[in-house]
DODRENDREN-993102 format. One record per residue (C-alpha): residue in one letter; x, y, z. Coordinates in steps of 0.02 Angstrom, whole numbers, always signed. Last residue first. Layout:
BEGIN
+----+--------+--------+--------+
: aa :     c1 :     c2 :     c3 :
+----+--------+--------+--------+
:  A :      X :      Y :      Z :
...
+----+--------+--------+--------+
***
This chain:
BEGIN
+----+--------+--------+--------+
: aa :     c1 :     c2 :     c3 :
+----+--------+--------+--------+
:  P :  +1694 :   -801 :     +1 :
:  L :  +1569 :   -775 :   -142 :
:  A :  +1557 :   -926 :   -259 :
:  L :  +1370 :   -947 :   -233 :
:  M :  +1346 :   -765 :   -284 :
:  Q :  +1447 :   -793 :   -442 :
:  D :  +1338 :   -945 :   -478 :
:  L :  +1184 :   -834 :   -468 :
:  A :  +1258 :   -707 :   -588 :
:  V :  +1309 :   -842 :   -713 :
:  R :  +1140 :   -927 :   -690 :
:  A :  +1055 :   -766 :   -742 :
:  H :  +1160 :   -764 :   -901 :
:  H :  +1110 :   -942 :   -947 :
:  A :   +928 :   -922 :   -894 :
:  T :   +908 :   -769 :  -1004 :
:  E :   +980 :   -864 :  -1152 :
:  G :   +876 :  -1019 :  -1121 :
:  D :   +706 :   -941 :  -1093 :
:  V :   +637 :   -947 :   -916 :
:  S :   +490 :  -1066 :   -886 :
:  I :   +359 :  -1051 :   -752 :
:  Q :   +223 :  -1183 :   -772 :
:  N :    +50 :  -1120 :   -727 :
:  P :    -39 :  -1287 :   -734 :
:  V :    +34 :  -1456 :   -788 :
:  R :   -107 :  -1579 :   -829 :
:  G :    -97 :  -1764 :   -788 :
:  A :   -250 :  -1772 :   -674 :
:  V :   -139 :  -1781 :   -520 :
:  L :    -52 :  -1624 :   -582 :
:  E :   -218 :  -1533 :   -598 :
:  E :   -263 :  -1592 :   -423 :
:  L :   -105 :  -1514 :   -353 :
:  A :   -132 :  -1347 :   -441 :
:  W :   -315 :  -1336 :   -389 :
:  V :   -276 :  -1380 :   -208 :
:  L :   -140 :  -1247 :   -203 :
:  H :   -256 :  -1117 :   -279 :
:  P :   -396 :  -1160 :   -156 :
:  L :   -272 :  -1155 :     -9 :
:  D :   -213 :   -979 :    -46 :
:  I :    -82 :   -909 :   -161 :
:  R :   -144 :   -731 :   -178 :
:  N :    -60 :   -697 :    -12 :
:  M :   +108 :   -671 :    -97 :
:  T :    +25 :   -533 :   -198 :
:  S :    -44 :   -443 :    -46 :
:  C :   +114 :   -452 :    +59 :
:  Y :    +25 :   -425 :   +224 :
:  C :    +50 :   -261 :   +316 :
:  V :    -99 :   -230 :   +428 :
:  S :    -85 :    -68 :   +526 :
:  R :    -20 :    -43 :   +703 :
:  D :   +160 :    -50 :   +643 :
:  L :   +304 :   -145 :   +723 :
:  F :   +205 :   -308 :   +735 :
:  M :   +218 :   -390 :   +905 :
:  I :   +315 :   -526 :   +992 :
:  Q :   +298 :   -532 :  +1182 :
:  K :   +390 :   -691 :  +1229 :
:  D :   +330 :   -847 :  +1321 :
:  P :   +196 :   -875 :  +1186 :
:  H :   +335 :   -913 :  +1061 :
:  A :   +261 :  -1007 :   +913 :
:  L :   +107 :   -893 :   +911 :
:  A :   +216 :   -739 :   +902 :
:  M :   +327 :   -817 :   +768 :
:  R :   +177 :   -858 :   +658 :
:  R :   +104 :   -683 :   +680 :
:  V :   +270 :   -603 :   +633 :
:  L :   +286 :   -715 :   +481 :
:  N :   +110 :   -679 :   +419 :
:  L :   +135 :   -494 :   +453 :
:  E :   +282 :   -462 :   +338 :
:  T :   +430 :   -374 :   +421 :
:  G :   +465 :   -244 :   +555 :
:  V :   +463 :   -339 :   +720 :
:  A :   +427 :   -264 :   +890 :
:  W :   +502 :   -379 :  +1021 :
:  S :   +481 :   -400 :  +1209 :
:  S :   +579 :   -522 :  +1317 :
:  G :   +488 :   -638 :  +1436 :
:  P :   +584 :   -791 :  +1382 :
:  E :   +754 :   -738 :  +1315 :
:  A :   +772 :   -727 :  +1127 :
:  A :   +849 :   -873 :  +1031 :
:  D :   +697 :   -914 :   +924 :
:  L :   +665 :   -729 :   +897 :
:  A :   +842 :   -699 :   +836 :
:  R :   +841 :   -855 :   +727 :
:  I :   +678 :   -802 :   +642 :
:  I :   +740 :   -625 :   +613 :
:  Y :   +904 :   -689 :   +542 :
:  E :   +809 :   -803 :   +420 :
:  T :   +706 :   -654 :   +362 :
:  S :   +863 :   -549 :   +340 :
:  G :   +935 :   -436 :   +473 :
:  V :   +930 :   -280 :   +578 :
:  Y :   +931 :   -268 :   +768 :
:  D :   +908 :   -120 :   +884 :
:  A :   +812 :    -12 :   +761 :
:  A :   +827 :   +177 :   +741 :
:  R :   +956 :   +167 :   +603 :
:  V :   +849 :    +39 :   +511 :
:  V :   +698 :   +153 :   +521 :
:  D :   +798 :   +303 :   +459 :
:  H :   +863 :   +202 :   +311 :
:  R :   +694 :   +138 :   +256 :
:  C :   +657 :    -47 :   +278 :
:  E :   +728 :   -176 :   +156 :
:  P :   +858 :   -214 :   +292 :
:  H :   +723 :   -310 :   +391 :
:  V :   +682 :   -248 :   +565 :
:  L :   +700 :   -295 :   +748 :
:  V :   +652 :   -167 :   +882 :
:  N :   +683 :   -233 :  +1057 :
:  V :   +557 :   -165 :  +1182 :
:  G :   +621 :    -94 :  +1346 :
:  P :   +466 :    +11 :  +1378 :
:  V :   +317 :    -42 :  +1270 :
:  R :   +204 :   +104 :  +1220 :
:  E :   +339 :   +237 :  +1206 :
:  R :   +457 :   +120 :  +1114 :
:  V :   +314 :    +64 :  +1002 :
:  E :   +272 :   +243 :   +954 :
:  R :   +451 :   +293 :   +917 :
:  V :   +479 :   +144 :   +802 :
:  S :   +317 :   +172 :   +707 :
:  D :   +356 :   +359 :   +696 :
:  L :   +519 :   +313 :   +611 :
:  T :   +415 :   +230 :   +477 :
:  F :   +369 :    +55 :   +419 :
:  R :   +272 :    +54 :   +256 :
:  G :   +427 :    +25 :   +148 :
:  H :   +441 :   -150 :   +219 :
:  V :   +279 :   -204 :   +134 :
:  S :   +290 :   -112 :    -32 :
:  C :   +471 :   -165 :    -50 :
:  H :   +573 :    -31 :   -138 :
:  G :   +636 :    +28 :   -305 :
:  R :   +725 :   +185 :   -366 :
:  W :   +885 :   +101 :   -425 :
:  L :  +1037 :   +147 :   -321 :
:  I :  +1199 :   +207 :   -400 :
:  M :  +1329 :   +175 :   -264 :
:  R :  +1501 :   +253 :   -281 :
:  A :  +1437 :   +417 :   -352 :
:  N :  +1554 :   +552 :   -417 :
:  R :  +1530 :   +516 :   -604 :
:  L :  +1341 :   +496 :   -584 :
:  E :  +1324 :   +658 :   -487 :
:  E :  +1432 :   +748 :   -615 :
:  D :  +1327 :   +688 :   -761 :
:  T :  +1173 :   +756 :   -672 :
:  L :  +1039 :   +642 :   -601 :
:  G :   +850 :   +629 :   -622 :
:  G :   +873 :   +458 :   -703 :
:  N :   +935 :   +540 :   -863 :
:  P :   +759 :   +607 :   -890 :
:  K :   +646 :   +549 :   -747 :
:  H :   +542 :   +390 :   -738 :
:  P :   +694 :   +279 :   -720 :
:  D :   +738 :   +364 :   -554 :
:  Y :   +921 :   +333 :   -510 :
:  L :   +956 :   +373 :   -328 :
:  V :  +1132 :   +427 :   -281 :
:  C :  +1243 :   +354 :   -145 :
:  D :  +1414 :   +418 :    -93 :
:  D :  +1326 :   +567 :    -13 :
:  L :  +1249 :   +447 :   +113 :
:  D :  +1425 :   +413 :   +171 :
:  F :  +1501 :   +240 :   +156 :
:  G :  +1558 :   +142 :   +308 :
:  M :  +1532 :    -33 :   +240 :
:  E :  +1397 :   -101 :   +356 :
:  L :  +1286 :    +48 :   +395 :
:  V :  +1315 :   +154 :   +240 :
:  A :  +1337 :    +26 :   +101 :
:  T :  +1219 :   -105 :   +172 :
:  N :  +1082 :    +19 :   +215 :
:  R :  +1094 :   +105 :    +45 :
:  G :  +1086 :    -55 :    -56 :
:  L :   +948 :   -133 :    +49 :
:  H :   +850 :    +30 :    +40 :
:  Q :   +867 :    +59 :   -147 :
:  D :   +792 :   -109 :   -192 :
:  P :   +805 :   -149 :   -378 :
:  L :   +949 :   -157 :   -418 :
:  F :  +1118 :    -86 :   -366 :
:  F :  +1237 :    -10 :   -494 :
:  V :  +1404 :    -19 :   -405 :
:  K :  +1557 :    +91 :   -433 :
:  S :  +1746 :    +75 :   -421 :
:  G :  +1761 :    -94 :   -506 :
:  Q :  +1802 :   -278 :   -480 :
:  E :  +1855 :   -271 :   -297 :
:  F :  +1707 :   -157 :   -267 :
:  A :  +1593 :   -296 :   -330 :
:  W :  +1666 :   -425 :   -210 :
:  D :  +1639 :   -312 :    -60 :
:  L :  +1464 :   -276 :   -126 :
:  A :  +1422 :   -461 :   -135 :
:  R :  +1492 :   -493 :    +38 :
:  K :  +1391 :   -347 :   +106 :
:  A :  +1231 :   -409 :    +23 :
:  N :  +1251 :   -584 :    +97 :
:  S :  +1099 :   -594 :   +212 :
:  S :   +982 :   -483 :   +111 :
:  T :  +1021 :   -588 :    -41 :
:  C :  +1141 :   -548 :   -182 :
:  V :  +1155 :   -577 :   -369 :
:  V :  +1319 :   -536 :   -457 :
:  G :  +1389 :   -436 :   -601 :
:  K :  +1489 :   -473 :   -757 :
:  N :  +1376 :   -377 :   -878 :
:  A :  +1289 :   -531 :   -949 :
:  G :  +1256 :   -591 :   -771 :
:  V :  +1176 :   -426 :   -723 :
:  F :  +1065 :   -424 :   -877 :
:  G :  +1014 :   -604 :   -843 :
:  K :   +970 :   -564 :   -663 :
:  I :   +865 :   -421 :   -730 :
:  D :   +774 :   -532 :   -854 :
:  A :   +750 :   -667 :   -721 :
:  S :   +653 :   -540 :   -620 :
:  S :   +715 :   -464 :   -459 :
:  N :   +703 :   -505 :   -273 :
:  M :   +873 :   -591 :   -270 :
:  Y :   +947 :   -417 :   -261 :
:  T :  +1044 :   -361 :   -412 :
:  V :  +1224 :   -304 :   -421 :
:  P :  +1294 :   -217 :   -575 :
:  V :  +1481 :   -178 :   -575 :
:  I :  +1523 :     -4 :   -638 :
:  D :  +1695 :    +60 :   -690 :
:  G :  +1677 :     +8 :   -872 :
:  A :  +1507 :    +91 :   -877 :
:  I :  +1586 :   +260 :   -834 :
:  G :  +1615 :   +332 :  -1008 :
:  L :  +1468 :   +451 :   -997 :
:  D :  +1389 :   +372 :  -1152 :
:  E :  +1415 :   +201 :  -1073 :
:  F :  +1327 :   +255 :   -913 :
:  Q :  +1181 :   +320 :  -1018 :
:  E :  +1175 :   +154 :  -1109 :
:  W :  +1166 :    +68 :   -939 :
:  A :  +1017 :   +176 :   -891 :
:  T :   +927 :   +131 :  -1052 :
:  Q :   +964 :    -54 :  -1021 :
:  V :   +886 :    -40 :   -847 :
:  Q :   +730 :    +42 :   -918 :
:  G :   +712 :    -93 :  -1051 :
:  L :   +735 :   -230 :   -921 :
:  V :   +601 :   -166 :   -804 :
:  A :   +649 :   -135 :   -623 :
:  M :   +496 :    -86 :   -521 :
:  D :   +415 :   -255 :   -559 :
:  A :   +537 :   -342 :   -441 :
:  M :   +482 :   -226 :   -301 :
:  S :   +297 :   -252 :   -337 :
:  C :   +316 :   -439 :   -327 :
:  G :   +199 :   -558 :   -419 :
:  A :    +74 :   -688 :   -365 :
:  A :    -48 :   -659 :   -509 :
:  L :    +11 :   -819 :   -591 :
:  D :    -71 :   -919 :   -451 :
:  P :    -12 :  -1095 :   -406 :
:  L :   +164 :  -1060 :   -472 :
:  I :   +231 :  -1221 :   -548 :
:  V :   +411 :  -1268 :   -586 :
:  K :   +434 :  -1416 :   -702 :
:  Q :   +588 :  -1526 :   -693 :
:  A :   +666 :  -1607 :   -846 :
:  P :   +772 :  -1453 :   -885 :
:  T :   +857 :  -1471 :   -716 :
:  T :   +834 :  -1345 :   -575 :
:  L :   +929 :  -1182 :   -542 :
:  I :   +847 :  -1074 :   -677 :
:  D :   +673 :  -1142 :   -641 :
:  A :   +696 :  -1108 :   -455 :
:  S :   +749 :   -931 :   -494 :
:  E :   +594 :   -906 :   -601 :
:  A :   +483 :   -975 :   -461 :
:  M :   +559 :   -847 :   -343 :
:  F :   +531 :   -706 :   -469 :
:  H :   +346 :   -752 :   -480 :
:  V :   +298 :   -757 :   -297 :
:  G :   +295 :   -890 :   -162 :
:  C :   +213 :  -1059 :   -149 :
:  F :   +326 :  -1145 :   -274 :
:  I :   +264 :  -1315 :   -330 :
:  I :   +418 :  -1404 :   -398 :
:  F :   +361 :  -1551 :   -506 :
:  E :   +465 :  -1699 :   -567 :
:  A :   +562 :  -1715 :   -404 :
:  D :   +718 :  -1818 :   -438 :
:  P :   +830 :  -1664 :   -450 :
:  R :   +790 :  -1614 :   -269 :
:  A :   +939 :  -1507 :   -219 :
:  A :   +896 :  -1376 :   -350 :
:  A :   +726 :  -1351 :   -268 :
:  Q :   +809 :  -1333 :    -99 :
:  Q :   +925 :  -1201 :   -168 :
:  A :   +777 :  -1105 :   -239 :
:  L :   +693 :  -1118 :    -69 :
:  K :   +846 :  -1053 :    +22 :
:  F :   +856 :   -908 :   -100 :
:  S :   +676 :   -852 :    -78 :
:  D :   +667 :   -868 :   +111 :
:  G :   +621 :  -1031 :   +196 :
:  T :   +496 :  -1171 :   +214 :
:  V :   +520 :  -1349 :   +152 :
:  D :   +397 :  -1490 :   +118 :
:  A :   +256 :  -1363 :   +120 :
:  F :    +80 :  -1425 :   +157 :
:  Q :    +57 :  -1332 :   +323 :
:  I :   +129 :  -1175 :   +242 :
:  V :    -27 :  -1157 :   +134 :
:  E :   -157 :  -1138 :   +272 :
:  D :    -26 :  -1042 :   +373 :
:  R :    -22 :   -905 :   +241 :
:  Q :   +143 :   -873 :   +153 :
:  Y :   +273 :   -747 :   +210 :
:  H :   +399 :   -881 :   +258 :
:  H :   +398 :   -948 :    +80 :
:  G :   +329 :  -1122 :    +53 :
:  L :   +406 :  -1250 :    -66 :
:  I :   +311 :  -1406 :   -116 :
:  F :   +402 :  -1553 :   -197 :
:  A :   +303 :  -1666 :   -313 :
:  R :   +351 :  -1832 :   -394 :
:  D :   +395 :  -1900 :   -222 :
:  G :   +212 :  -1933 :   -185 :
:  L :    +90 :  -1867 :   -314 :
:  A :    -57 :  -1962 :   -240 :
:  A :     -7 :  -1909 :    -64 :
:  K :     -6 :  -1726 :   -115 :
:  A :   -177 :  -1746 :   -196 :
:  A :   -250 :  -1831 :    -42 :
:  T :   -183 :  -1700 :    +80 :
:  A :   -240 :  -1557 :    -30 :
:  R :   -413 :  -1633 :    -44 :
:  A :   -425 :  -1665 :   +143 :
:  V :   -374 :  -1486 :   +181 :
:  L :   -498 :  -1417 :    +55 :
:  D :   -643 :  -1527 :   +113 :
:  P :   -743 :  -1391 :   +201 :
:  D :   -758 :  -1293 :    +37 :
:  S :   -780 :  -1112 :    +93 :
:  P :   -634 :  -1051 :    -13 :
:  A :   -727 :  -1123 :   -164 :
:  P :   -622 :  -1240 :   -270 :
:  L :   -546 :  -1157 :   -423 :
:  D :   -617 :  -1196 :   -594 :
:  G :   -501 :  -1196 :   -742 :
:  P :   -378 :  -1065 :   -802 :
:  C :   -303 :   -956 :   -666 :
:  D :   -350 :   -774 :   -663 :
:  V :   -263 :   -610 :   -624 :
:  G :   -104 :   -622 :   -725 :
:  R :    +69 :   -545 :   -721 :
:  E :    +25 :   -417 :   -590 :
:  S :    +77 :   -234 :   -605 :
:  A :    -57 :   -146 :   -707 :
:  P :   -184 :   -284 :   -679 :
:  D :   -193 :   -244 :   -492 :
:  S :   -310 :   -368 :   -414 :
:  G :   -433 :   -387 :   -273 :
:  R :   -418 :   -500 :   -121 :
:  G :   -249 :   -583 :    -94 :
:  L :   -249 :   -572 :    +95 :
:  L :   -275 :   -385 :    +93 :
:  L :   -256 :   -292 :    -71 :
:  L :   -223 :   -123 :     +9 :
:  A :   -327 :    +21 :    -55 :
:  T :   -230 :   +157 :   -144 :
:  G :   -226 :   +327 :    -58 :
:  T :    -38 :   +350 :    -67 :
:  S :    -16 :   +327 :   +120 :
:  T :   -110 :   +164 :   +106 :
:  S :   -297 :   +149 :   +124 :
:  R :   -437 :    +94 :   +237 :
:  P :   -315 :    +24 :   +362 :
:  S :   -336 :   -149 :   +437 :
:  A :   -292 :   -141 :   +622 :
:  P :   -156 :   -254 :   +689 :
:  E :   -208 :   -429 :   +741 :
:  T :   -181 :   -464 :   +926 :
:  W :    -96 :   -632 :   +955 :
:  T :   -126 :   -721 :  +1120 :
:  T :    -14 :   -798 :  +1252 :
:  V :    +79 :   -646 :  +1314 :
:  F :   +208 :   -643 :  +1452 :
:  F :   +268 :   -486 :  +1539 :
:  M :   +438 :   -408 :  +1505 :
:  T :   +620 :   -444 :  +1539 :
:  A :   +724 :   -332 :  +1425 :
:  C :   +837 :   -407 :  +1294 :
:  P :   +999 :   -310 :  +1279 :
:  S :   +997 :   -156 :  +1168 :
:  V :  +1101 :   -139 :  +1011 :
:  S :  +1149 :    +32 :   +949 :
:  M :  +1171 :    +67 :   +763 :
+----+--------+--------+--------+
***
C-alpha cells in the first residue's frame, strides 16, 4: 500500500453534505438519521414511556438539568459516530473499546448511559461491576455487522470443523463489534477479542496457539489484516457463508485455509467502492485517501492511509494545514472533523450519505427520556449479560488486554 505525502490544497471553511440516495445498491431504502425501522434485524423498535418531541425547544435544557441532577451517579459515553446533539452531553467520547474501558474505570458511577449500539453496551456491562447499571437509550440501536454472526450458526460451523478434525488447529478471534454471545463462544474456545487497532497483534497471538484462525464477524478486517499486514495471500483466506450448506466451502478448502472468514461486513464501510476512490482522485488532485480497515479489500489497497477510528482522528488532527483528505468512515465523524479543521479540506469519500442508521437512533429525545427516567428513580433499557456468557466473554476480553 503506497503512502502519499500531504499535498498543499486550498482552504475550506464550510461542510457540504453528501447527497442522500434514494436507495442502497441492494434496493433497500437507507434509514437516515434513525428514521424508520428494521424489525428483522433490530432488537426493539420502541421505548416504553413517552419520548419528548424532537421539536421540543427545551430538549437541551432538559438534558442539562437531568444530567446535573444525577451528578456523579451517571456517566455518559458517546461513540464517535453519534450525532452532535448527543455528543455534547458525553463525559467521554471514543471508539467502542475505549468507551468500555472508560466505563470500567468508573466503578463509582451507578449508571453508565451508553450512547452507542447494543454490542457496545453489552461489553460495558461485562467489564463493569455487578452494582453498576448500563443503559442504552434506544434498544433499537443495534449493529448489522454484529447481527450477521448468530451464535447457533457459529456453533454449527464449529461442529463442522470438529467433524473434519481441524477444530483443534483453529483459534477463534472475534472483532469487538460482535454480540456478547459470540464473545462468550470465543472465550469458551480459548480465543481472543480484537479491535481494528490491535487486530494484527491478536492474529499474531492466535497463530502462536494454532495454525488456523476463525475470524468473526467482519470478513474485511480479517482479510485486510492478514494480507496487508501479515503477508498472507488471498488464497490463504476462505469465506464461510452460514446461509450455504457447509458454509459454501469444500472440506479441502477448509483444511487448506489459514484464515476462515465469516461472511459479515459493516453496512457503512461496505458502501465505499474502488470507483469512490478513483472519482475523488480525479476530482481533487493530490487528495489523501484515508479509510477504515472495515472497508473492502480493493478500497483499502487503493487508499493512502488505513486505520481505526482513533487513528483516523489522530491523522486528521496532525495533518498539515491546507492538505486535502477524503475519508472513508461514518459521516457524523467525518463532518465533525471537517468542521473542527477548517484549515484543511476534509471530505467524505463517497458522494452519498453514509450515516450509521442504527447508531443514529439514539437522538436527543431518547437521551433526555433516559436521563429523566433515572432522575425519577426508574431504570430504563438496562443491558444485562447473563453470568455464564459474561464469564466466557470476559476471558476473551482479558486475553485481548494481555496481548503484548
